[in-house]
N, C-alpha and C positions, 0 to 999 in steps of 0.2 A: 431547606427553605421554609418548610412548615414550622419547624422549631423556631427559626429566627423570626418568622412572622408573629407567632404567638407570643414569643418573648418580648418583641418590640411593642405589641399592642398592650400587653399587661403593664409594661413599663410606662407607656404613655398615660395609662389610666391610674398611675400612682401605686401599683402593686409592689409589695416588698420583694426582695430578691428570692426568698424561699418560695413565695407564691408564683413568681415568674417561672422558676425552674420546675415546680410541681406541675403547673398547667402545661408547660411546654412538653414535659414527659408524657402527660396524659394525651396531649394532641398527637405526639409521636406514636404512641401505642395505637390510637384510633386510626392514624394514617396507615400503619402497618396492616391492621385488620382490613382497611378499605381496599388497599392495593394487593392484598393477599400476601401472606408471609413467605415469599420466595427467599431462597438463601441470600441473594444479593441485597434484598430489602432488609433482611435481618442483620446482615453485616453492617449496612449503612446506619441502621437504627441503633445498633450497639455502639458504634463509634460516636454518633451524636449524643447518646446517653452518657458516654464517658465525658464528653465536654461539659454537659450539664451538671454532672456530679462534681467536676472540678470547680465549677462556679458556685455550686451549693455549699461546698465546704469552705469557700472563701479563699481558695488557693489555686488560681489558674495554673501556677507552676507545677501543681500536683497532677496535671493532666497526663503526663507521661506515665506515671505510676498507675493511675486509674486505667489508662489505655492498656497497659500491660496486663492488669488484672482482668479486664474485659476480654482481651484476646485469649488469655489462659482459660477463662471460663468457657468461652465458645469452643475451644479445642477439647476441653474435658467433656463437654456435651456431645460434640461431633468431631472426633479426631480426624476424620477424612477431610475436613476443611483445610488441613495443613497441606494437602496435595493440590488444592485448587488455586489457579492464578488469581482469580477474583478476590479471594480472601487475603492473599499476600498483598495485592495492590491496595485493598481497602486499609489494611493495617499499616502498611508503609506510608501511604498518603496521609493518613491521620497522624501518624507520628511525625511526619515532616511538617505538617501544619503547626504542630505543638512545639517542636524543637528547632526547626530550621527557619520557618517563615519569619519569626521575629528578628533573627539575626540578619536575614536577607533584607528585610524592610529597613533596618537600621543602616545597613551598608549602602543600599540603593538610595536612601534618603540623602546621602552625600552629594548626589548628582541631580536628583529629582525632588519635586515637592513631596512631602510626607504622605498625603493621601494616595498619590499616584504610585509611590514606592510600595505602599502596603498592598495596593491592588495588583501590582506586578508580582510581589513576593509570594502571594498565596498560590497562584498557579505554577509559578516557577519552582517553588519548594516541592510541590507535588510531582512535577515533571522530573526534577533532578533525582528525587528519591525513587520514583517508579521506573525510570528508564532502564536501569540495570535489570530489574525484575522482568520487564517486558522483553529485554534482549534474550532472556533464557528460553522463551517459547515463541517469539514472533520475529519475523525477518524485517519488519519495518520499524524505523525510528522516526517519529514526527519531528520536524524542525519548526512547525508553525503552531504547535498546540498551545503555547503560552499566549500568542496573539489571538488565536481562535477563542480561547477561554476568556480573555479580556473583552472581546467583542460580544461574546454570548452571555457573559455574567449578568449584565443588567436585565436581560430578558428572562433568565432562568427563574428568579423568584416570582415574576409576574405570571409566567406560564404555569408554574407549580401551584401557586395559591389560587389563581382564578380557576384552574382545572379542578382543584380540590373543592372549591365552592360550587362548581358545576355539579360535581358528584353529590355533594350534600344537599343540593336543592333539586335533586331528581324528582321528588314528589310534586314539584311545581314546574311542569314542562316548559312553559314559556320563559321563565327565569333561567332554568337550567340551559335551555338552548341559547339564550342570550349570552350567558357566561361562557359556554363552550365556544361560541363564535368569537367572543372576545379573547379567549385563550389562544385562538388560532394565530393571531398576529405575532405575539412573542415566540410562539412555537415555530412559525414559519421563518422568523428571523434566525433562530438557532439552527434550523435545518439548512438555511441558505448559507450561513457562516461556515458550517461544517462542509457543505458541498464546495463552496468557492475556495476555501483555504486548502482543502485536500487536493484540489485540482491545480493549485499553483505550481509553476515549475520549481523543482527542488524542494517540494513540500515534505518529502521524506527521503531518507537514505536507507538502502538495503544492506543488511548485515546477516550472515548466516546465524540462525538461532543456536545458542549454546553458551557454555561457560566462558569461552574465550571472548566472545562478543560482549557478554555481561561484564567481564573485567575491564575491557576497553571502555565501554560506556560508563562504568562506575568511575574510571579515572577521569574521563572528560567531565562528568557531573561534579566530581570533587573539585576539579580545577575551577569550574564556573562558580561553585559555592565559595571557594577560597577567595577568588577575585572579588566577588560581590560582598562577602561578609567582612573580610579583614579590613580593619581601619588602621589608623596610626597606632604605634605602640603606646601603651599607657606611660604617663610621666612617672618618674621615680618618686617614691614617697619622701617625706621630710627626713632629715638626718636622724632625728630621734627615733622614728619608726624603723629606720635601717638598723640602728644599734639594737633595738629591741627584738627585731625579727630578721636576723642576717640570712637565715636559710631561705625564708620566703623572698627576700630581696634578691638573693642570688638566682632563684628560679625565675623571678620576674625579669631579671636582667637577661638571662639566657633566652627566655621566651621573646623578649623584645628584640633580640638579635635574630632569632629564627623566623619571626613573622615576615619580615621583608624578603628573606630568602625563599621561603615557601611561596609567598605571594608572587615573587618574580618568576619562580619555576612554573607556577600554574599559568601565569600570563603568557610565558613563552610557549607552553604547550598549546594554549588556545590560539596564539598567533600562527603557529605552525599549521594547526588544523584548518584555520581560516584560509591560509595561503594555499594549502592543498585543495581545499574545497573550491576556492575561487578559480584555481588553475583547471580543475576538472570541469567546472561549469563552462569555462571558456573553450576548452577542448571539445566538450559535447555540444556547445552552443555555437557562438559566432565563428569559431575556428574549425568546426567539424568538417566543413567542406574541404579545408586545406589538407586534411589527412585522409581524404577519401580518393581513391583512384578515379580518374575522370573517364576511363574507358570501360567501366562496368556495364554489363548488359543484363545480368541476373544477380539478384541480391536475396540473401536469406537473413531476415531480422532475428536477433536473439530476443524473443519475447517470452521466454519461459516455456512451459509445456503447452505449445500451440504452434500453429502455422501462420506465417506472414512472409510472403515471398514477392519480390518485385521483378518485373521484366521491363527493360527500357530499350526503345528503338527510336532514333531521330527525335529524342526528347519527349516522346510520348511514353506514358507510364501505365503499366498494368500492375495491379496488386491482387495477389491470390490469397484470400483469407486475411483476417485482421489480428489473429492471436487473441489471447484472453484479456489483455490489459491495455486500455486506451493510452495510458501514460507511456508504456514501453513501446507501443507502436508509434506514437507521436515522436518520441525521442529518436527512433530509428529513421523515420521520415526526415526529421530535421537534420540528422547527421548526413543524409544523402542529398540534402537540399531539394527535397520533393515537397511541393506545396499542393499540387493538384494531381488527382488520380483520374486518368482518362477512362480506364476500364477496371472495374472491380469485379473479381470473380469470387463469389461465395460458394465454396464447394458443397457445404451443408451447414446446418445451423447449430451445431454443438458450440458450447461457450468458448472452447479453446480455438474456435475458428471464426466466430463472429463477435466475441466479447469486446473487441476494440472498435466496433463499427461506429459508435457514437462520436468518436473524435474525427470521423471522416465526413460527417454531415455538412453539406454545403461545399464539399471539395471533390465530389465524384461526378463524372459525366454519365457513364452507363454502368449498370449493375447486371452481371450475368449470374443467374442463380438456378439452383435445382428446385425440386418440389418442397415447399414448406410443409411441416408436419402438423403445426398447431398455431394458435393465435399468437404465441410468443414469437414464433418465427416470422409471422406476418408483420408483427410490430417492428421488427428489425428493418424489414423492407420498407414499411410505411415511413419510418423515421428518415431513411435515406431519400425516399421519393418526395416527402414534404420539403426537404432541403434542396430539391432540384435535380436529383438523379433520375435518369430514365431506367425503368426496370425491364428486364428481358429474361423470361424463362427459357432455358436452353436444354437441348438434349443432343444425342449423337448426330453428327452431320452438320451442325451449325458452324458457320465460318465467319471470319471477319479479318480486319487488319488493325495493326497497332504501329503507327509510323510506317517504317519500311518493312516491318515484319508481318507475317500472317499467323493467324491462330485458327484452330478448329477444336470443336468439342467431340470427344470420343465416347463419352459416357456421361449420364445414363441413357438407356434406350428410350426414345420418345414413346409415351403412352404405355410403357411397360409396367406391370404390377408385380413382376417377379421379385423385385427388391424394394422394400418400403423406404420412405424418406429417412435419411440418416447416413451413417457411414457408407453403406453399400450402394447408395444412390449418389455418392459424391460426384460433383462435376469434374471430369478429367479433361484437362486441356493440353494442347500441344502448341508450342511457339517455335517459329523458325524463320530465318532470313532477316534482312535488315540489320545485320550486325549482331543478331541474337543467335547463340549456339542452339542447335536443335534440342529442345528441352520438353520433357513430359512431366506433368504434375499430377500425381495419383490420388490426391486427397487422402481419405481414410479407408479406401477399399480394403476389404478382407480378401481371403484367398478365393472364395467362390466367385464374386464378381470379377476378380482378376482373371480367372479362367474363362469366364464368359467374354470378357473384353478381348482376350487373346484369340479366342475362336472366331470372333466377329471381325476383327480388324488386323490387317498385316502390320506388325510392329517390329522394326529392325533398326539397329544402329543409331542410338541416341547419344549425344554428347553429355547431356545432363538429365538425371532422373531424380525427382523428389520422391523418396521412398515413402510408401503408403503407411499411414497410421503410426507415425513417429518411430518406425522401425520395430513394430510389434512382431511377434512370432508368427502371426496369421498371414503368411505370404505365400504366393504361388511362385516357386523357383523357376518354372518354365517361362513365366512372363519375363522375369529379369534376364534369363538366358537369351530370350529373343531381343530384348531391349539392348543388352550388352552395353551398359553405360560406361563412359569414361569416368564420370564423376557421379557419385551418389550423395544426395543431400538429405540429412535427417534433422528436422526441426524438433527439438526435444528440450525439456527443462532439466536442469541439474538436480540430481537426487530425487527424481519424481517417484511417486508411489507405485507406478506400473511396471517398473523394471525396464523401461524403454531406454535405448534400443536393446533388443534381446540378442544374446550371444549368437544364436543360430542364424539370425538375420545378418549380423555382421560377418560371420564366417562365410555365408553364401555370397555376399557381395565381394568379399575379399577373394574368394575362389574365382569369381568372374573377372578379376583384375581391376575392379572399380576402385577409384580413390574416394574414400568415405570422409565427408566433412559433417560434423554434428555441432549444433549450436551450443550444447552444454559444455563442450570442450574447446571448440574453435571460436565461439562467439559469432558475431556478425560475419558472414561469408559472402564475398563478391566474386563474380565470374565474368570474364569478357574474352573477346577474341583479339589476340595481339600477334601480328606477323603470321596470320593464318593458323595459329595454335591457341588452344584453350589456356587461359591464364586464371589463376585463383589467388585471391587475397583474403586473409583472415585477420580478425582482430587479435586472436591469440595464436601464436605459432604452434603448429602440430607437434606433439611430443616426439 
């Protein structure tokens, strides 16, 4: 943006091409010094310098060669850049802008006005080229990045240039403050666009990071590029030219026949993907309730490495923890046709238990919670309270009702300082009656508080037990022997870094005769009472 601003100003003043490029490069160097030469800044500056050099030599088409030269120079200076995703993305995006964006603009201009086609082609080219690289190391693929970039693009140069001027006028505080305040508006617009578009339903798709996903994404990107770029086959040359260059004419003829075939195959691939995506959106959205059993009483949401469990009695809903991701929690609630949470239990305030709380603001009646440890914990509660929820700090002995069911809190001990806020002070709740199987939810208790809980409270014969701390190895086997659950639920993320659930915990539960259901393998799991027997439904059939 800085380079473009300087280049444009000098051009308006009548400066020659060489002067524009030289001053733009000087401004770029000054900008790098101003914002400190971080690796990402150096990469961006190098790519911008490549573009300026291509203009200076009077051959914009030479940009690819100059870009390759700059990339090679950077790798010679710092070979470790080759292993960084940021460098790969910078180089690939720059190459796409040079090689792919013009072809995309020409193709899209068949359907849209030329200026709009060019505006779309720039972020689309970068997205198509970068998506396979992103799939190598990230699990998310954005479906709204092109739209988000189009909306944010007009504000980006304003924020950058005004912010730069604010820095340069630092010796004049009043002017610097005015410019900084002026830069806030375009900056806020960019942040709002990012926040709103990222929160849209279907804004991203999840794919396991790796080579296979990169190949699949590359195939889709190629298909989009082919459909957008390919125009009608060129007309044949005049007969005289055909006689003079028969080999070239034969190649052109073959290419002319292949282009429609390739384009048709690419369009067919995109149509199939669109149909599959639309079907999945319908199944997870408006039709979700049709594939959900109506008699469920306990539900475990598959929200990754975190807890989010629901209890239902007479259409009253309790939610125990929110998981780490607001989007995953909201998707689970929509699939169960749950709009309102009558009782929210926050066992403790780790991110994998309260990270999705924001999506519940304005939808919660009462919040049961344990002791907050710091201001961040208090802010979670304040957000829910400001949206209308009633807060209730609870401890062992507290009781209440949920529809026709009753609940009671077994842990932590009131006014006890034996266990500080956190895992070992998790709120442990029991639900029973009103169509709900007798269920115990152990939060993230470790073995020591589990032993204390067993000593303090008689615990026998539970239908359902939510295993503590995602099935970690830190369990008290005597507690589970006393509980003797028919079903053990483990909320855990696939391929998590903690090794949850641990083998010894699974073996202990199996030895007790418990049927183990885990969200990393079984997905969303529902339980209910049918003909006086416990019934279990899972999204993924047990192996």
